[in-house]
C-alpha atoms as a printed R data frame, in Angstrom:
    type eleno elety resid chain resno       x       y       z
1   ATOM     1    CA   UNK     A     1 -27.586 116.811 220.378
2   ATOM     2    CA   UNK     A     2 -24.685 116.507 222.900
3   ATOM     3    CA   UNK     A     3 -24.223 112.784 223.681
4   ATOM     4    CA   UNK     A     4 -20.896 111.345 222.320
5   ATOM     5    CA   UNK     A     5 -20.803 108.736 219.582
6   ATOM     6    CA   UNK     A     6 -19.833 105.612 221.209
7   ATOM     7    CA   UNK     A     7 -17.730 103.973 218.383
8   ATOM     8    CA   UNK     A     8 -16.876 105.515 214.981
9   ATOM     9    CA   UNK     A     9 -14.782 103.920 212.306
10  ATOM    10    CA   UNK     A    10 -13.334 106.302 209.807
11  ATOM    11    CA   UNK     A    11 -11.978 104.911 206.421
12  ATOM    12    CA   UNK     A    12  -9.833 107.253 204.350
13  ATOM    13    CA   UNK     A    13  -6.497 107.779 202.561
14  ATOM    14    CA   UNK     A    14  -3.338 109.144 204.201
15  ATOM    15    CA   UNK     A    15  -3.946 112.822 203.863
16  ATOM    16    CA   UNK     A    16  -3.955 116.100 205.674
17  ATOM    17    CA   UNK     A    17  -7.671 116.203 205.184
18  ATOM    18    CA   UNK     A    18  -8.219 112.859 206.961
19  ATOM    19    CA   UNK     A    19  -5.980 113.963 209.767
20  ATOM    20    CA   UNK     A    20  -7.962 117.181 210.157
21  ATOM    21    CA   UNK     A    21 -11.279 115.405 210.248
22  ATOM    22    CA   UNK     A    22 -10.018 112.965 212.890
23  ATOM    23    CA   UNK     A    23  -8.852 115.846 215.255
24  ATOM    24    CA   UNK     A    24 -12.111 117.589 214.546
25  ATOM    25    CA   UNK     A    25 -14.442 114.755 215.242
26  ATOM    26    CA   UNK     A    26 -12.583 113.242 218.052
27  ATOM    27    CA   UNK     A    27 -14.141 115.403 220.800
28  ATOM    28    CA   UNK     A    28 -17.413 114.148 219.755
29  ATOM    29    CA   UNK     A    29 -16.648 110.334 219.994
30  ATOM    30    CA   UNK     A    30 -15.688 107.986 222.861
31  ATOM    31    CA   UNK     A    31 -13.910 105.479 220.709
32  ATOM    32    CA   UNK     A    32 -12.411 106.255 217.319
33  ATOM    33    CA   UNK     A    33 -10.957 103.795 214.820
34  ATOM    34    CA   UNK     A    34  -9.302 104.339 211.525
35  ATOM    35    CA   UNK     A    35  -8.792 102.162 208.379
36  ATOM    36    CA   UNK     A    36  -6.078 103.829 206.262
37  ATOM    37    CA   UNK     A    37  -3.325 103.283 203.842
38  ATOM    38    CA   UNK     A    38  -0.801 105.251 205.999
39  ATOM    39    CA   UNK     A    39   0.050 106.135 209.568
40  ATOM    40    CA   UNK     A    40  -1.381 109.061 211.441
41  ATOM    41    CA   UNK     A    41   1.508 111.530 212.138
42  ATOM    42    CA   UNK     A    42   2.124 111.392 215.925
43  ATOM    43    CA   UNK     A    43   1.399 115.084 216.411
44  ATOM    44    CA   UNK     A    44  -2.039 114.633 214.828
45  ATOM    45    CA   UNK     A    45  -3.107 111.507 216.563
46  ATOM    46    CA   UNK     A    46  -6.139 111.971 218.644
47  ATOM    47    CA   UNK     A    47  -5.967 110.380 222.178
48  ATOM    48    CA   UNK     A    48  -9.152 108.411 221.735
49  ATOM    49    CA   UNK     A    49  -7.985 106.731 218.513
50  ATOM    50    CA   UNK     A    50  -8.202 103.168 219.828
51  ATOM    51    CA   UNK     A    51  -7.140 101.177 216.862
52  ATOM    52    CA   UNK     A    52  -5.890 101.260 213.273
53  ATOM    53    CA   UNK     A    53  -5.959  98.915 210.197
54  ATOM    54    CA   UNK     A    54  -3.542  99.520 207.507
55  ATOM    55    CA   UNK     A    55  -5.043  98.598 204.192
56  ATOM    56    CA   UNK     A    56  -4.490  99.059 200.379
57  ATOM    57    CA   UNK     A    57  -7.294 101.043 198.779
58  ATOM    58    CA   UNK     A    58  -6.205 100.447 195.246
59  ATOM    59    CA   UNK     A    59  -8.752  98.721 192.981
60  ATOM    60    CA   UNK     A    60  -6.305  95.794 192.524
61  ATOM    61    CA   UNK     A    61  -6.322  95.028 196.257
62  ATOM    62    CA   UNK     A    62  -9.107  92.338 196.330
63  ATOM    63    CA   UNK     A    63  -8.341  91.298 199.832
64  ATOM    64    CA   UNK     A    64  -9.099  94.698 201.353
65  ATOM    65    CA   UNK     A    65 -12.885  94.323 201.569
66  ATOM    66    CA   UNK     A    66 -12.566  91.051 203.378
67  ATOM    67    CA   UNK     A    67 -10.103  92.411 205.849
68  ATOM    68    CA   UNK     A    68 -12.445  95.382 206.455
69  ATOM    69    CA   UNK     A    69 -15.469  93.235 206.812
70  ATOM    70    CA   UNK     A    70 -13.617  91.162 209.577
71  ATOM    71    CA   UNK     A    71 -12.561  94.277 211.429
72  ATOM    72    CA   UNK     A    72 -15.950  95.777 211.210
73  ATOM    73    CA   UNK     A    73 -17.516  92.532 212.555
74  ATOM    74    CA   UNK     A    74 -15.141  92.616 215.446
75  ATOM    75    CA   UNK     A    75 -15.503  96.482 216.310
76  ATOM    76    CA   UNK     A    76 -19.309  96.710 215.673
77  ATOM    77    CA   UNK     A    77 -18.952 100.505 215.076
78  ATOM    78    CA   UNK     A    78 -22.105 102.695 215.193
79  ATOM    79    CA   UNK     A    79 -21.272 104.222 211.815
80  ATOM    80    CA   UNK     A    80 -18.573 103.813 209.195
81  ATOM    81    CA   UNK     A    81 -17.546 107.251 207.900
82  ATOM    82    CA   UNK     A    82 -15.820 106.902 204.441
83  ATOM    83    CA   UNK     A    83 -13.935 109.649 202.928
84  ATOM    84    CA   UNK     A    84 -14.050 109.919 199.138
85  ATOM    85    CA   UNK     A    85 -16.438 108.211 196.719
86  ATOM    86    CA   UNK     A    86 -13.533 106.478 194.857
87  ATOM    87    CA   UNK     A    87 -11.925 103.070 195.609
88  ATOM    88    CA   UNK     A    88 -11.920 103.965 199.311
89  ATOM    89    CA   UNK     A    89 -15.804 103.703 199.287
90  ATOM    90    CA   UNK     A    90 -15.745 100.689 196.833
91  ATOM    91    CA   UNK     A    91 -13.880  98.672 199.499
92  ATOM    92    CA   UNK     A    92 -16.046  99.942 202.291
93  ATOM    93    CA   UNK     A    93 -19.339  99.368 200.819
94  ATOM    94    CA   UNK     A    94 -18.567  95.821 199.977
95  ATOM    95    CA   UNK     A    95 -17.179  95.218 203.512
96  ATOM    96    CA   UNK     A    96 -20.484  96.693 204.927
97  ATOM    97    CA   UNK     A    97 -22.819  94.643 202.718
98  ATOM    98    CA   UNK     A    98 -25.442  92.927 204.969
99  ATOM    99    CA   UNK     A    99 -24.029  94.319 208.281
100 ATOM   100    CA   UNK     A   100 -26.745  96.796 209.039
101 ATOM   101    CA   UNK     A   101 -24.201  99.464 209.825
102 ATOM   102    CA   UNK     A   102 -24.795 102.751 208.151
103 ATOM   103    CA   UNK     A   103 -22.096 104.227 205.781
104 ATOM   104    CA   UNK     A   104 -21.779 107.974 205.763
105 ATOM   105    CA   UNK     A   105 -19.780 109.062 202.599
106 ATOM   106    CA   UNK     A   106 -17.953 112.319 202.478
107 ATOM   107    CA   UNK     A   107 -17.092 113.388 198.905
108 ATOM   108    CA   UNK     A   108 -13.857 115.408 198.561
109 ATOM   109    CA   UNK     A   109 -14.190 116.882 194.893
110 ATOM   110    CA   UNK     A   110 -12.286 115.021 192.182
111 ATOM   111    CA   UNK     A   111 -13.792 111.694 193.300
112 ATOM   112    CA   UNK     A   112 -17.239 113.096 192.070
113 ATOM   113    CA   UNK     A   113 -16.299 115.862 189.650
114 ATOM   114    CA   UNK     A   114 -13.554 114.130 187.585
115 ATOM   115    CA   UNK     A   115 -13.273 110.450 188.270
116 ATOM   116    CA   UNK     A   116 -16.794 109.436 186.738
117 ATOM   117    CA   UNK     A   117 -15.745 110.953 183.470
118 ATOM   118    CA   UNK     A   118 -12.669 108.886 182.967
119 ATOM   119    CA   UNK     A   119 -14.501 105.704 181.836
120 ATOM   120    CA   UNK     A   120 -17.955 104.056 182.168
121 ATOM   121    CA   UNK     A   121 -16.522 101.481 184.835
122 ATOM   122    CA   UNK     A   122 -15.329 104.163 187.235
123 ATOM   123    CA   UNK     A   123 -18.619 106.138 186.690
124 ATOM   124    CA   UNK     A   124 -20.578 103.068 187.651
125 ATOM   125    CA   UNK     A   125 -18.349 102.406 190.701
126 ATOM   126    CA   UNK     A   126 -18.716 106.051 191.904
127 ATOM   127    CA   UNK     A   127 -22.459 105.823 191.265
128 ATOM   128    CA   UNK     A   128 -22.723 102.582 193.247
129 ATOM   129    CA   UNK     A   129 -20.756 103.974 196.083
130 ATOM   130    CA   UNK     A   130 -23.040 106.985 196.387
131 ATOM   131    CA   UNK     A   131 -26.184 104.836 196.303
132 ATOM   132    CA   UNK     A   132 -24.808 102.608 198.987
133 ATOM   133    CA   UNK     A   133 -24.424 105.500 201.487
134 ATOM   134    CA   UNK     A   134 -27.031 106.153 204.128
135 ATOM   135    CA   UNK     A   135 -26.042 109.815 203.795
136 ATOM   136    CA   UNK     A   136 -23.550 111.874 201.822
137 ATOM   137    CA   UNK     A   137 -21.778 115.165 202.732
138 ATOM   138    CA   UNK     A   138 -20.704 117.616 200.092
139 ATOM   139    CA   UNK     A   139 -18.761 120.955 200.639
140 ATOM   140    CA   UNK     A   140 -20.615 122.740 197.812
141 ATOM   141    CA   UNK     A   141 -24.071 122.960 196.218
142 ATOM   142    CA   UNK     A   142 -22.421 122.314 192.804
143 ATOM   143    CA   UNK     A   143 -20.889 119.051 193.934
144 ATOM   144    CA   UNK     A   144 -24.213 118.169 195.680
145 ATOM   145    CA   UNK     A   145 -25.918 118.593 192.238
146 ATOM   146    CA   UNK     A   146 -23.339 116.301 190.618
147 ATOM   147    CA   UNK     A   147 -23.884 113.776 193.200
148 ATOM   148    CA   UNK     A   148 -27.638 113.837 192.535
149 ATOM   149    CA   UNK     A   149 -26.906 113.455 188.728
150 ATOM   150    CA   UNK     A   150 -25.006 110.312 189.656
151 ATOM   151    CA   UNK     A   151 -27.055 108.767 192.322
152 ATOM   152    CA   UNK     A   152 -30.616 110.246 191.949
153 ATOM   153    CA   UNK     A   153 -32.580 110.617 195.175
154 ATOM   154    CA   UNK     A   154 -30.170 110.569 198.090
155 ATOM   155    CA   UNK     A   155 -29.654 112.351 201.305
156 ATOM   156    CA   UNK     A   156 -27.007 115.073 201.181
157 ATOM   157    CA   UNK     A   157 -25.835 117.390 203.851
158 ATOM   158    CA   UNK     A   158 -23.766 120.559 203.106
159 ATOM   159    CA   UNK     A   159 -20.652 120.331 205.428
160 ATOM   160    CA   UNK     A   160 -17.070 121.258 204.918
161 ATOM   161    CA   UNK     A   161 -13.947 120.826 207.078
162 ATOM   162    CA   UNK     A   162 -13.621 124.576 207.163
163 ATOM   163    CA   UNK     A   163 -10.748 126.594 208.669
164 ATOM   164    CA   UNK     A   164  -9.671 126.236 212.230
165 ATOM   165    CA   UNK     A   165 -10.580 129.821 213.240
166 ATOM   166    CA   UNK     A   166 -11.326 133.188 211.761
167 ATOM   167    CA   UNK     A   167  -8.044 135.020 211.447
168 ATOM   168    CA   UNK     A   168  -7.566 138.359 213.253
169 ATOM   169    CA   UNK     A   169  -9.110 141.520 211.687
170 ATOM   170    CA   UNK     A   170  -6.708 142.156 208.759
171 ATOM   171    CA   UNK     A   171  -4.776 145.551 208.707
172 ATOM   172    CA   UNK     A   172  -5.553 146.393 205.142
173 ATOM   173    CA   UNK     A   173  -3.295 149.549 205.068
174 ATOM   174    CA   UNK     A   174  -0.237 147.495 205.887
175 ATOM   175    CA   UNK     A   175  -0.668 144.852 203.337
176 ATOM   176    CA   UNK     A   176   1.960 144.650 200.650
177 ATOM   177    CA   UNK     A   177   1.215 145.013 196.973
178 ATOM   178    CA   UNK     A   178   1.456 141.214 196.528
179 ATOM   179    CA   UNK     A   179  -0.417 138.432 194.795
180 ATOM   180    CA   UNK     A   180  -0.268 134.971 196.485
181 ATOM   181    CA   UNK     A   181  -0.564 131.691 194.852
182 ATOM   182    CA   UNK     A   182  -0.378 128.695 197.281
183 ATOM   183    CA   UNK     A   183  -2.115 125.716 195.518
184 ATOM   184    CA   UNK     A   184  -0.152 122.501 195.035
185 ATOM   185    CA   UNK     A   185   2.118 122.423 191.992
186 ATOM   186    CA   UNK     A   186   0.106 119.815 190.035
187 ATOM   187    CA   UNK     A   187  -1.348 120.182 186.452
188 ATOM   188    CA   UNK     A   188  -4.830 120.412 187.903
189 ATOM   189    CA   UNK     A   189  -4.120 123.736 189.654
190 ATOM   190    CA   UNK     A   190  -2.653 125.490 186.469
191 ATOM   191    CA   UNK     A   191   0.197 127.318 188.202
192 ATOM   192    CA   UNK     A   192   1.735 127.617 184.750
193 ATOM   193    CA   UNK     A   193  -1.182 129.647 183.610
194 ATOM   194    CA   UNK     A   194  -0.646 132.124 186.544
195 ATOM   195    CA   UNK     A   195   3.100 132.453 185.556
196 ATOM   196    CA   UNK     A   196   2.144 133.224 181.959
197 ATOM   197    CA   UNK     A   197  -0.582 135.721 183.127
198 ATOM   198    CA   UNK     A   198   2.171 137.319 185.322
199 ATOM   199    CA   UNK     A   199   4.345 137.536 182.280
200 ATOM   200    CA   UNK     A   200   1.541 139.600 180.576
201 ATOM   201    CA   UNK     A   201   1.527 141.838 183.681
202 ATOM   202    CA   UNK     A   202   5.183 142.519 183.743
203 ATOM   203    CA   UNK     A   203   5.260 143.138 180.010
204 ATOM   204    CA   UNK     A   204   2.406 145.517 180.013
205 ATOM   205    CA   UNK     A   205   3.728 147.613 182.832
206 ATOM   206    CA   UNK     A   206   0.642 147.303 184.834
207 ATOM   207    CA   UNK     A   207   1.021 147.591 188.478
208 ATOM   208    CA   UNK     A   208   4.727 147.769 188.238
209 ATOM   209    CA   UNK     A   209   5.312 147.887 192.053
210 ATOM   210    CA   UNK     A   210   3.495 144.652 192.661
211 ATOM   211    CA   UNK     A   211   5.040 141.203 193.047
212 ATOM   212    CA   UNK     A   212   3.848 137.595 192.827
213 ATOM   213    CA   UNK     A   213   4.627 134.907 195.596
214 ATOM   214    CA   UNK     A   214   4.308 131.163 194.366
215 ATOM   215    CA   UNK     A   215   4.237 129.110 197.611
216 ATOM   216    CA   UNK     A   216   3.611 125.446 197.954
217 ATOM   217    CA   UNK     A   217   5.312 122.702 195.989
218 ATOM   218    CA   UNK     A   218   4.809 119.601 194.012
219 ATOM   219    CA   UNK     A   219   5.685 117.409 191.102
220 ATOM   220    CA   UNK     A   220   5.783 120.411 188.772
221 ATOM   221    CA   UNK     A   221   7.814 122.752 190.843
222 ATOM   222    CA   UNK     A   222  10.988 122.500 188.858
223 ATOM   223    CA   UNK     A   223   9.100 122.827 185.521
224 ATOM   224    CA   UNK     A   224   7.368 125.828 186.877
225 ATOM   225    CA   UNK     A   225  10.794 127.437 187.869
226 ATOM   226    CA   UNK     A   226  12.178 126.731 184.413
227 ATOM   227    CA   UNK     A   227   9.009 128.318 182.918
228 ATOM   228    CA   UNK     A   228   9.490 131.505 184.986
229 ATOM   229    CA   UNK     A   229  13.081 131.690 183.903
230 ATOM   230    CA   UNK     A   230  12.141 131.216 180.201
231 ATOM   231    CA   UNK     A   231   9.566 133.946 180.488
232 ATOM   232    CA   UNK     A   232  12.087 136.392 182.026
233 ATOM   233    CA   UNK     A   233  10.009 137.110 185.123
234 ATOM   234    CA   UNK     A   234  11.577 139.532 187.491
235 ATOM   235    CA   UNK     A   235   8.881 139.981 190.274
236 ATOM   236    CA   UNK     A   236   8.143 136.398 191.214
237 ATOM   237    CA   UNK     A   237   9.321 134.614 194.321
238 ATOM   238    CA   UNK     A   238   9.023 130.853 194.732
239 ATOM   239    CA   UNK     A   239   8.399 130.404 198.524
240 ATOM   240    CA   UNK     A   240   8.398 126.685 198.468
241 ATOM   241    CA   UNK     A   241   6.384 124.641 200.974
242 ATOM   242    CA   UNK     A   242   5.531 126.621 204.034
243 ATOM   243    CA   UNK     A   243   3.977 125.720 207.396
244 ATOM   244    CA   UNK     A   244   0.654 126.985 208.596
245 ATOM   245    CA   UNK     A   245   2.230 129.914 210.441
246 ATOM   246    CA   UNK     A   246   4.248 131.109 207.476
247 ATOM   247    CA   UNK     A   247   1.346 130.751 205.164
248 ATOM   248    CA   UNK     A   248  -0.921 132.644 207.543
249 ATOM   249    CA   UNK     A   249   1.759 135.538 207.385
250 ATOM   250    CA   UNK     A   250   1.664 135.254 203.562
251 ATOM   251    CA   UNK     A   251  -2.117 135.608 203.544
252 ATOM   252    CA   UNK     A   252  -2.024 138.516 205.988
253 ATOM   253    CA   UNK     A   253   0.469 140.455 203.964
254 ATOM   254    CA   UNK     A   254  -1.076 139.754 200.407
255 ATOM   255    CA   UNK     A   255  -3.826 141.851 198.663
256 ATOM   256    CA   UNK     A   256  -4.701 139.272 196.033
257 ATOM   257    CA   UNK     A   257  -5.088 135.585 196.299
258 ATOM   258    CA   UNK     A   258  -5.040 133.792 192.849
259 ATOM   259    CA   UNK     A   259  -6.323 130.114 192.268
260 ATOM   260    CA   UNK     A   260  -7.320 128.930 188.968
261 ATOM   261    CA   UNK     A   261  -7.762 125.087 188.976
262 ATOM   262    CA   UNK     A   262  -9.517 123.199 186.205
263 ATOM   263    CA   UNK     A   263 -11.832 121.611 188.769
264 ATOM   264    CA   UNK     A   264 -12.478 122.363 192.385
265 ATOM   265    CA   UNK     A   265 -15.094 122.068 195.200
266 ATOM   266    CA   UNK     A   266 -14.833 124.425 198.220
267 ATOM   267    CA   UNK     A   267 -11.195 125.022 198.721
268 ATOM   268    CA   UNK     A   268  -9.678 125.418 202.279
269 ATOM   269    CA   UNK     A   269  -7.116 127.779 200.838
270 ATOM   270    CA   UNK     A   270  -9.813 130.102 199.480
271 ATOM   271    CA   UNK     A   271 -11.561 130.087 202.883
272 ATOM   272    CA   UNK     A   272  -8.183 131.130 204.418
273 ATOM   273    CA   UNK     A   273  -7.443 133.847 202.059
274 ATOM   274    CA   UNK     A   274 -11.028 135.306 202.430
275 ATOM   275    CA   UNK     A   275 -10.555 135.139 206.184
276 ATOM   276    CA   UNK     A   276  -7.351 137.050 205.933
277 ATOM   277    CA   UNK     A   277  -8.748 139.865 203.782
278 ATOM   278    CA   UNK     A   278  -7.181 138.893 200.452
279 ATOM   279    CA   UNK     A   279  -9.152 139.653 197.227
280 ATOM   280    CA   UNK     A   280  -9.767 136.319 195.436
281 ATOM   281    CA   UNK     A   281  -9.057 135.840 191.749
282 ATOM   282    CA   UNK     A   282 -10.570 132.469 190.808
283 ATOM   283    CA   UNK     A   283 -11.246 130.369 187.772
284 ATOM   284    CA   UNK     A   284 -14.935 130.246 186.613
285 ATOM   285    CA   UNK     A   285 -16.089 127.124 188.419
286 ATOM   286    CA   UNK     A   286 -19.499 126.789 190.004
287 ATOM   287    CA   UNK     A   287 -18.264 126.063 193.404
288 ATOM   288    CA   UNK     A   288 -16.216 129.372 193.355
289 ATOM   289    CA   UNK     A   289 -19.437 131.100 192.359
290 ATOM   290    CA   UNK     A   290 -21.070 130.093 195.595
291 ATOM   291    CA   UNK     A   291 -18.463 132.246 197.437
292 ATOM   292    CA   UNK     A   292 -17.366 135.126 194.971
293 ATOM   293    CA   UNK     A   293 -19.592 137.502 193.014
294 ATOM   294    CA   UNK     A   294 -17.440 138.883 190.119
295 ATOM   295    CA   UNK     A   295 -16.497 142.539 190.905
296 ATOM   296    CA   UNK     A   296 -18.044 142.592 194.397
297 ATOM   297    CA   UNK     A   297 -16.039 140.493 196.865
298 ATOM   298    CA   UNK     A   298 -13.544 138.979 194.251
299 ATOM   299    CA   UNK     A   299 -12.829 138.377 190.607
300 ATOM   300    CA   UNK     A   300 -13.817 135.443 188.275
301 ATOM   301    CA   UNK     A   301 -11.443 134.866 185.341
302 ATOM   302    CA   UNK     A   302 -13.462 133.351 182.379
303 ATOM   303    CA   UNK     A   303 -10.360 132.698 180.257
304 ATOM   304    CA   UNK     A   304  -7.454 131.488 182.369
305 ATOM   305    CA   UNK     A   305  -5.219 131.205 179.223
306 ATOM   306    CA   UNK     A   306  -5.331 134.929 179.261
307 ATOM   307    CA   UNK     A   307  -5.102 135.677 182.807
308 ATOM   308    CA   UNK     A   308  -2.980 138.807 182.630
309 ATOM   309    CA   UNK     A   309  -5.820 141.414 182.273
310 ATOM   310    CA   UNK     A   310  -7.740 139.706 185.119
311 ATOM   311    CA   UNK     A   311  -4.582 139.952 187.351
312 ATOM   312    CA   UNK     A   312  -4.424 143.621 186.475
313 ATOM   313    CA   UNK     A   313  -8.085 144.084 187.280
314 ATOM   314    CA   UNK     A   314  -7.726 142.402 190.510
315 ATOM   315    CA   UNK     A   315  -4.664 144.263 191.564
316 ATOM   316    CA   UNK     A   316  -6.121 147.702 190.639
317 ATOM   317    CA   UNK     A   317  -9.258 146.962 192.826
318 ATOM   318    CA   UNK     A   318  -7.098 145.540 195.688
319 ATOM   319    CA   UNK     A   319  -4.751 148.646 195.662
320 ATOM   320    CA   UNK     A   320  -7.456 150.805 197.045
321 ATOM   321    CA   UNK     A   321  -7.745 150.185 200.787
322 ATOM   322    CA   UNK     A   322 -11.404 151.116 200.940
323 ATOM   323    CA   UNK     A   323 -12.386 148.742 198.144
324 ATOM   324    CA   UNK     A   324 -10.288 145.967 199.421
325 ATOM   325    CA   UNK     A   325 -11.679 146.590 202.995
326 ATOM   326    CA   UNK     A   326 -15.164 146.326 201.737
327 ATOM   327    CA   UNK     A   327 -14.572 143.001 200.092
328 ATOM   328    CA   UNK     A   328 -12.720 141.724 203.081
329 ATOM   329    CA   UNK     A   329 -15.680 142.542 205.280
330 ATOM   330    CA   UNK     A   330 -18.046 140.503 202.990
331 ATOM   331    CA   UNK     A   331 -15.574 137.565 202.875
332 ATOM   332    CA   UNK     A   332 -15.044 137.397 206.442
333 ATOM   333    CA   UNK     A   333 -18.599 137.321 207.069
334 ATOM   334    CA   UNK     A   334 -19.119 134.495 204.682
335 ATOM   335    CA   UNK     A   335 -16.346 132.562 206.317
336 ATOM   336    CA   UNK     A   336 -17.634 133.128 209.820
337 ATOM   337    CA   UNK     A   337 -21.180 131.985 208.791
338 ATOM   338    CA   UNK     A   338 -20.246 128.901 206.706
339 ATOM   339    CA   UNK     A   339 -16.590 127.755 207.032
340 ATOM   340    CA   UNK     A   340 -15.487 127.353 210.511
341 ATOM   341    CA   UNK     A   341 -14.068 124.005 211.533
342 ATOM   342    CA   UNK     A   342 -15.502 123.581 215.069
343 ATOM   343    CA   UNK     A   343 -19.094 124.372 213.952
344 ATOM   344    CA   UNK     A   344 -18.944 122.133 210.894
345 ATOM   345    CA   UNK     A   345 -17.463 119.268 212.926
346 ATOM   346    CA   UNK     A   346 -20.435 119.600 215.189
347 ATOM   347    CA   UNK     A   347 -22.633 119.245 212.175
348 ATOM   348    CA   UNK     A   348 -20.731 116.063 211.166
349 ATOM   349    CA   UNK     A   349 -21.163 114.673 214.560
350 ATOM   350    CA   UNK     A   350 -25.052 115.427 214.662
351 ATOM   351    CA   UNK     A   351 -25.466 113.617 211.321
352 ATOM   352    CA   UNK     A   352 -23.337 110.640 212.661
353 ATOM   353    CA   UNK     A   353 -25.441 110.465 215.750
354 ATOM   354    CA   UNK     A   354 -28.740 110.464 213.728
355 ATOM   355    CA   UNK     A   355 -27.504 107.732 211.483
356 ATOM   356    CA   UNK     A   356 -26.415 105.593 214.468
357 ATOM   357    CA   UNK     A   357 -29.796 106.067 216.144
358 ATOM   358    CA   UNK     A   358 -31.515 104.606 213.031
359 ATOM   359    CA   UNK     A   359 -29.078 101.721 212.592
360 ATOM   360    CA   UNK     A   360 -30.852  98.498 211.532
């Protein structure tokens, strides 16, 4: 399919993920509209973004559905593409009720994997949101299975935002003996467990010429720095928030990428690390198992509270250029086949066109 989508309304929270989707889908759309709780940064605003509606997506904002309903009636979009099966979708599905306009719902991860377990009311809300969608997209088979547990028989397409491009072929022989952590400093991502595991590494004398770089930032940053000091860590650098170019350099020079969240779907940072030839060390989550086979193209840590031995195992494997090169070849092939932004955006566009063609 090559025809452009005439009019698409996107509903999503103010997030880098929403901005990336807008820029990726824009070439496939004539007129793009956005309902959001924040402003699109000027440098990420597509030229064909014709209108915006600022709304409150919180559950207490009872007027949001009415405001969306009036805007939808005025715009008459071909499809409303909703991002996250949480309160964003709750407002959108009520606004769309009786309109005949299809809702495409893209799950992000925690909205399906964590939110329904908080209480029965939230579980019912998420289930209702999923059932109201004409189609749903998931970035992992695991999340797709959770969606089916919640919503029963529904249409699901496996699509992710992917990474912008496959990085240049990594120069394995010039990579540093370096482990990289770059997930946000939030409890979900367990950066504290990485620091405690690194303390085991330093105390054991394993891989004594390696260092750990902790990039990114967040609400836990100062606590993490205090923890590193209390543990007496000597080979840890807190790089702070870095832009995409600096992050790309960190990936390119690191041999091991460590990411051990409690819950995750397909992580963009994992795709980036695999594309740059890093050996992934990951928590034992179903979505991670869709990308990494333990001991082949990465490592899976079963017990994140005792991460030290797994870090040593990963570093020993990644220290050998031939071993790391073989894993990098597998990982880059997987990213090229499944996780490139442009190809996946074309998949989103095809799905939106199909839903528009079948609009009531």
